[in-house]
N, C-alpha and C positions, 0 to 999 in steps of 0.2 A: 442727780436723779436717784433716789431711795428706791429700795426692791419694793415692787408692787405686788399686786393678789390679784387674783381672777378666777374665774370658775373653770375649770377642765373636767374632760370625762376622763375618768381613770381607769384603766384597766389593770384589776388587780390577781383575778384568778380565771385561769385556760377556761374559755369559752363561757367567762360567766357577764353578765349586763354589766355595763359599764357604769361607774358611779360618777354624779357629777359633786365635784370638790373643789374647796377652796384651796388653790395652788400659790406658793411665792414664787414671781418671778424674778430672775437676777436681772438687773441693768445690762444692757449689751457690750459686749466684751470688744477687744481690736478686731473690727472686720464684720460685727455685727450690727444687726437690726432688729429693734425691738417694733412689732408691728399686730395694731389692734384689728382684729379678723373683724370682716363682714360678712364673709361665706367662707364655706369649706365643703368639699366633695367628698365621698364614701368611693373607696376603691378595692377592690377586691383583693390587692395586697394586704391592707389593712385588715379584711375578713379572716385571711390567714393567718395573722400574726392571731387573732383573738381567738382562733381554733386550737393553734398549735404553736404559741410562742418558744423561742430560743432557752436554753437555758440561763437563767439570770436575768432575761428580759424583761421581766415584771417588777414592780407594776411600773407602769407606761402610758404615757398621752401619746396615742397613733395621730393622724390625719396627714395627711401633705399634698392636698390640693387647697390651697388657704389663697384667699382673696381679702386684702384689707389696705389700711391707711398707717404708714411709718410713724411712728409715736416718737421716737429716738434713736439716735444712731450712735456706734462708739467709735474709737480712734481709728484714721486711717479710711473711713468708709469716704467713697469719692463718688459713686455712681448712682447712690439715691440720697435725699434729704426728707426731713422730718415734713408731714403734710402728704407726700408723693402717694399716691394711689398705684399698688402693686398687687401682682399674681403670681405666687412662687410656685417655683419650680423643685425639682431634684437638686442637689447638694455635690459639689465638685471642686477640686483643690485649686485651679487652675495654674499649679506650676507644673504637674507632672511632665512629662515628655508629651503623651497623649492630649494632654488638656491645650499645650504649646502648638499642636497639629490642627488644633480646633475641635478638636472631638470629645466635648466633656463628659459627653455620655458613656463613654469608656475610660474615663477617669482612673488610674492607679487605684485611687482610694476608694471607689466608689460604693463598695460592700460597707467600708466600714463609717462613710458619710452618711450612707442612708439607710442600710437595713440593720443596724446594730439598735440606736437609739440613743445613744450619748456623744457626746461631741468624740473628737478623735485622741484626745486626752484623756478619756474616761471621765470627764465630769457631767453633769448636767446644768441646765440653767433652771430647773424646776424642783421644787421639794414642797412636801406637806410635813409642817409641825416640826421641823427640822431636819426631816429623812427625804433624801431625795427622792425623785421621782423621774424616771429616764424622760427626756424629753427635748430630744434632739432627731426624733425619726425621720428620716428624707432631710435633715438638717433644719426642718420646721413645727412639728409635732401639732399642727394649726387643731385638731380639737379641743381648742382652747381660746378663751378670750383675748389671751395676748400669746403672740410668738415672738421666742427669739430666733432668728435666723440668721444666715449670713447674706452679706450684699449680693451674693453670687447666685443667690437663691431665687433674687427679685429681679420684676419685669414690670418695668413701671409702666401703666396703661393709661389711657386718655379718660377726659371725666364724661364723655358722649356716651360711655359703655356700661352695662347693668354690673357694677364691681361686685355685689356678690353673688353673681351667677361665674365668675371668670376663673374661679380654681382651676375646675377640672381642666382647663386648656394647658395647665402646668405637667399635668400628668397624663390621664386618663385619656380625653380627647387627643392629646397631642400626640400618643401613643397611635392610635388610630389611622390619624390624618397625618401623620409625619410619616408612615410605613408607606401610605401612597406618595405623599407630595415629594416625600423627601428621598427614600429608598428605593422608591417603582420610579416615580417621574414619568409615569405613561403619557404615551402621547395623544394628543386628542383623536377622536374615533376607535380607541384602542379597547380590549376587552380585558375586563378584569373579573374575578371570582373573589367574595368575601367571605370565610368560613367562621361562623359564629358571629351573630348580628347582636352582642350585647352592647355595651356603651363602648367601649373600643370597637367593634365590629360596624355600628353604626355610624360611627366617626370618617371610619375607612370609606364607608358606603357616600357619607358627605362628602369627602375629599376625591373621592372618584368622579362624583357629579362636577364638583368645582374644576375638577382637569378635564371636563368636557369628554371621560371614556363615552363610545358609543354603546357599549354592552356590560353594565352591572349586573351581576347574578350573584345573590346572597343565597347563604346555605347556613341551615340553622334545622332545628329537630320540633321545633317550636312555631306551628302555625302564627300565631299572634304577632312572636319577633318577627316573622318573615312578611307578613302583613305591613307590618310599621317600617320593614326598609322598602316596602314599595312605595309606600308615602313619601320616604324622605329620598326617592332616586334611584332606587333597584329596577332594573327593568325587565329580570327575571329571577323568581326564585326557585330552591331546591329545597324539598324538604328528606335530608338525607337521613332519616329515618324508614323512609319508605321506596327509595330508590338510590340504585348506586350513584354517588353526586359525581364521580368523577367522568362517569360515561353520561351521565345528563347533560354535564357542561360541554362535554363535546360534542353531542349534539343539537346543543343550542347552540353552538359557532359554528355549526355548518361541516362539521366532522374535525376543525382542525385544531379545537383546544382552544384555553383561554389564553392569553399573552401573558397576565400576569395573574397572580392569586395572594391571598393575606388569610395567614391563619389567625386568629384570634382565639384559639382555645388552649394549644398544644398537645391537645389527645394525640395517640399515636396513628388512628385511625383518621382522623382529620389532617394532620400533617401528610400523611400517603398519598390522601385524597386530594390536596390542595398541591401536591407536584404533580401527581398522576395526571391531572385533569388540564394540564399546560400543553401546549405546542412546542414547537421545537423551533428556534430559542424559546424559552420562557423563565420567566423568573420567580417565583413564590419569595415573600417576607413573611418570616413566623415571629408575632409578637407574643403570642401565646404562653403560658407559663404551668403547666404543674406540679411544680417542687423537683427537689433534686433527689437521686437522679431519677432521671424519665428516659429512659431510654426506647428510640424509635428504630423500626426495622425498616429500610427503604431499599427498592431496588435498586442497586449502582446503575443499571444501565438508563434506568430515568434520567439520570445525572450524565451520563455516558453522550448521550445523544445530544446535549444542548440546554439542558434545563437547569436552572441554579436555584439553590437554596440558601436562603441567609436571614440569618438571626438578627432581629431589629431592637436595640434597647431606648426607650424612651422616643419611640418614633425617629432615632435618628438626628435629635434634633437638638440645637443650640436654643436654648427657650427665648433669650433676649433678641433673636431674629425670626424664631418662628412663632411666638405667641402673637406678635404684632403682625404677620402674615396673615395670621388666621384672623385677627379681629379687623384684618383689611379687608378680608373675602365676606364677614360676616356683612361688616358697613354697605358690601355691594350687592347683600341680598344673595349670597352664594355660599355661604356657610353656614346656615341657621341652626347652630351647636345647642341654643337655648331650647329647641323644641326637644332634646333628649332629656333636660333636667326637670326634675321635682321638687321643688322647695320644702322644707322641714326647718319649724323651728329648733335652734341647737339643744333646747332642752328637751327634745323629744327624739334623741339621737338614738336611742335603743330601739324604740319603733321603726324610725328610719332604718337601723340595720336589718332588723327583721326582714323588711318589705324587701331589701335588696338581695338579702338572703335566698327568700323567696319568689325573687325574678318578679316582685309586682312594678317596679318603676325601672326604667333605664340605667338615670343616674340621679342620685339624691344627693342635693347639696343643702348642709346644713346653716342656716342664718342667724345672724346674731342683732338684737335689739340695738 
């Protein structure tokens, strides 16, 4: 197979609009897969790079919630084949001691394989007029009609699900849902509070409902988001701009506090409240991210008496196991993640980015013709 061309959204300057450009796509190398994109989500991690790319990170094609159809495979690929429908998730090496323990979300090479934009050897599968463009963001750079990814990024999905909407299952929705179903694994009838109900937080609310939690408390400063959380399964809402969230949650739970909480924003006040609202014992899963460093002062006494704070990456999910689990719940009508999604044509990517940035939509997904 010769090198192909496609249209990709290229970021060339900090804070600038993306330009739709014709890019050359290399043939898949060893262990690599060429995927024709059908849909791809927009995640706040992408927005972070647009606002503040690292030194040497431009030009780059972002996007890391892709879904599509396998067009070609490189040498040594054994888990996917041409014609497979796949959702794409994060990259991992599969060889380090952590990956061998079944924890690829903590891969020793996670940063290099996901947050740089180049392959681990420094090369890129994308170029424009012979000049390299970083094209391995989260091992996929899927804001592009074609993506070179690794077979470990790929999760084969059935033909009974809407392929164009599945990409966010590999990151944002996986993060929120996995924090509940994998990290916390709440018992039926238990109480849980979710702090910040954007796309990740609402995925956590959906997962809490799927887990049959008895009390699901959504916390945010936006009444419209709180109302959306109620529509999706929250039993109570708290506007933390108006009341003390931790105290309100204690009152909602008859003076006990919640058994579980999920922090989906990473702001110091939110993390502290997510710990302080817990009963003892109680567990808080923190998935929010505000960049590094992000120092948070907490009262050690809240931990001393049986509360636990756990940091969570990618929902503690092994994508090849968790994406099918979410899809099974979706088929059962217990995890309607598609209710979170607003589709846009890929050519409207800058409009979609602006809508996401201003909170006009929960989860934007770009679709390809």
